[in-house]
C-alpha angles and dihedrals in degrees: 000000000000126000117247124184117250107231094149122027099210092049093047093049094047095048098044120111127177109236110179130187118238091240135019136178110183093204094053102030097043112019097038090044094057090040088072085081101066093198099051108119115225107169140021113190125188138159140204092273092061096254114147137190128181128202131189121210086256089058091050090048093052097044095044089051088054090052094044089054090048091054093047093047089056093052100262110145142181110301095021115129119238123192110222107191107167136134124237097303129124091252086072093064092040092053094044094051092043090055092048093050090054092045091243114142112243118212106202111208132183115243093234091076115118126229089263092052092048094047091052093052093045093049096041095049095036088229114198100195141025138198119192141134124288088247093055097042090094090067091069120084109253089215096053113118100240120164089210134019110187123184129195117213141033124314102038110209123237112278093027132096123226112248094217095046095042099049091044089065095051130090118260090219120089133154109219112237122249110266119193111216091251096048113118108258111168140006130208124188114221131178121249132200090252133033130353126333115291124237104230106200121199127195127224089265090067092056088052095045097048088077090077094072088048088056100047107022104030088031090208129180131183091262094057128106110215125196120186116175096202118133116257094247094056121097085226088068088055094057101034103030102033122009102028102047096036092047087069096036096251125153118252126213111211117190124190111195146083124298109272114169097207090040090058091060092045090055092048089055098040095053099034094239111196100183121034127190122191138155120258089249090064095042092055088060097040095057089062092063127104103227099178109155096018112127109222095161092123094054110102103171146345128219134191137191141160096068134025117275111221114239092239091056090052091051093047093047092052091048091048099046104020090233133106123257111214116198120206143186131223141134134214092257094061108000122214113009109140115048149154114242135203089242094050125078110242121238112206111252096013126122087214127236135314118286114255106274092032126104122183141189133198111219137183127234089277092055093252119143116252130213134241114306095014118124119232148122119312116232129177124220117242149260095053121160094213092061120108123262086233144278109306112262093345111103093164093055090045092052091050090060093070137071133183115229117184089341095308123113117236135183116235111225096188088226125118120225145153129219120213127218091270094054097255114145121224121197114229104174143282129306090208132051102253113138117223109203115175089332094310113122111220125187113221092227090059088062097036094051091055094048092047088061089067115095093231097057121093096172137334147181129212123208139162116269123196116257129180095221105034102030089232136012130193113266122188126203107204132195108200130220116244114280097036127105121215101227138133092275092057091047089056092045092053092047092050090047091053093048090055095051104039141023112300095242091062100061117112109257089189127043128183122187112219137177095232144351128241110258141178122246088265092055100257115145111246102222089169091066091053092046094050091049090049092053095042095050102023123102113234089201094055114104119214116248102183 
């Protein structure tokens, strides 16, 4: 599959043809390939203190070989799952590439996960190894049967090996294992509307195919400097921090520090970032900044995904920076598939058009195709190499994600859209109940289960509520047990309770006390009713104060 420049969208989409290799190991076929040029810069890392480290592709090759050997020497083998729970530090890339070279399946996780969250992922995936920071090592069960516990940082706990010491003792030579295109290669956990988080497993073909969005959406070349602010546990970090930029030999900026609006612009200028990727939540803050005197002459374009960017934010960003902001749509199961492109005129409010190699339909509740302008469920025609291998150890859930339309298999996205007469796709909402807060996908049951553990709660429902800064926040509707009063003190108590039992980003920023919850005749809570009421009567300009 050769790259061709998109100068005309319709022509590029019509001419595109997926041509996949029979085998592919990202570590060997991409990293080791670019490492042949010893001067090619792969990674610039910096933090809030001003510290900086730079790595060539040759450095990444050598260090990832060290880590792959460390894994193998501890009995980790092809197909074994490895939890990689690290912040935005270079050891994240080194560990990820080391796993891929060995054929082990990395499970990237955000560091905000609680001990309960971590235990679920370890148990569900049957992970055999973990790499995390010294500070987060306590989140892992001391009795778990890991083949390797590797900690980054000073003060290595008992039972763990120091990353720096361990890799220093390993060989820098490693032959990447043979990976058939259908071999499992990476796993992301993503929240669903029901039950526990799902283990979305991607094959080696996905890692190969994700370069196409880097070609046409990110529009990356080997001379570019790409900065994506996504957290390390997000699939977006996979495509826009790791697989996308490095597939074309571009340099990645990796910043570890708190969100500082003015600081973002200073970093863009200091490092000559050419392509910037940020969530809508960040962009809403950034467009409020006065950037007089900041040199953004290197910046060519900005992209965003994970949550819809409001048209006014796009306009203000372009006016502020003089560069386009291209919104895009993807999901963990298939990543970026509907996008705006530099060669395509942008329609305000649209997600753009399908990626070359992607064909879509909009269908009604009876699985019948709909016409232009009609609102329905978005489905993606198969086969598609970016699509997940399946949900880990859940064949029934995997099977439920597909539908046959006129004899052709399609993947069900669970999102609701419309397509206009020009082929532009417009996002209308979700068919499921997943809450999208600042790009974090949160399953309502994850919140509800925590709240139900409080003595005051009889029953509850969690939905997404519109918020000017975060796009959505978690809102809980709570029915109290007798003897409790729904006042500000109890709101605070429930929020504190939730923060203690689950990751901080999941706690309900809004809580309403109600007498009952809408339910179906069979007794199922109708979260959709609550969500629709919230969006119909909520104020998008209201900021949460809880």
